[in-house]
C-alpha positions in Angstrom: 17.9 -13.0 -6.4 17.9 -10.2 -3.8 14.9 -9.5 -1.7 14.2 -6.1 -3.3 13.9 -7.6 -6.8 11.7 -10.4 -5.5 9.4 -7.9 -3.8 9.1 -5.8 -6.9 8.4 -8.8 -9.1 5.6 -10.0 -6.8 4.0 -6.6 -6.8 4.4 -6.2 -10.6 2.8 -9.6 -11.2 0.0 -9.2 -8.6 -2.6 -8.9 -11.3 -1.3 -12.1 -12.9 -2.3 -14.3 -10.0 0.9 -14.2 -7.9 0.5 -13.8 -4.2 1.6 -10.6 -2.4 4.7 -11.0 -0.3 3.4 -12.1 3.2 5.5 -9.5 4.9 3.9 -6.8 2.8 0.5 -8.2 3.3 1.0 -8.0 7.1 2.0 -4.3 6.8 -0.9 -3.4 4.5 -3.4 -2.6 7.3 -0.8 -0.3 8.9 -0.1 1.3 5.6 -3.8 1.9 5.0 -4.1 3.5 8.4 -1.1 5.7 7.7 -2.6 6.7 4.3 -5.8 7.7 6.1 -3.9 9.7 8.7 -2.1 11.5 5.9 -5.3 12.2 4.1 -6.9 13.5 7.3 -4.0 15.9 7.7 -4.4 16.9 4.0 -0.9 15.7 3.2 0.0 14.0 0.0 0.7 10.3 -0.3 4.4 10.1 -1.1 7.0 7.5 -0.2 8.7 9.8 2.3 5.4 10.9 3.9 4.2 7.2 4.2 7.5 6.1 5.6 7.5 8.9 8.2 3.9 8.2 9.3 4.6 4.4 9.6 7.6 5.2 11.7 5.6 7.6 13.9 3.1 4.8 14.3 5.9 2.6 15.6 6.9 0.5 12.6 10.5 -0.1 11.6 10.5 -0.3 7.8 13.1 0.1 5.0 12.5 2.4 2.0 12.1 -0.5 -0.5 9.3 -1.9 1.6 7.7 1.5 1.8 7.9 1.8 -2.0 6.3 -1.6 -2.4 3.5 -0.6 0.0 3.0 2.7 -1.8 2.5 0.7 -5.1 -0.1 -1.5 -3.4 -1.9 1.5 -1.8 -2.1 3.3 -5.1 -3.6 0.3 -6.9 -5.9 -0.2 -3.9 -7.1 3.4 -4.2 -7.7 2.9 -8.0 -9.7 -0.2 -7.3 -11.7 1.4 -4.5 -12.5 4.5 -6.4 -13.5 2.7 -9.7 -15.6 0.0 -8.1 -19.3 0.3 -8.7 -21.6 0.5 -5.7 -24.7 -1.6 -6.2 -28.0 0.3 -6.4 -30.5 -0.1 -3.6 -33.3 0.8 -6.0 -34.9 -2.0 -8.1 
């Protein structure tokens, strides 16, 4: 099985208990920082924008990895924005 299919399968099954590809997990903090930079610059989070920002930040990354990171970031954003914040009032 080629690496791209394996990566996509791991991402697709993430919610089913499968681990994230360790190489993607290692790049996730950089991808989050790139996402935040794009947001600060009021630029949309697209595959091309994410790839360009990661490369500007010094990362060498192929398009299939960027696509996989984008999928993780989008699910990360959904989880973050839908999470409930505990009330500080009794």
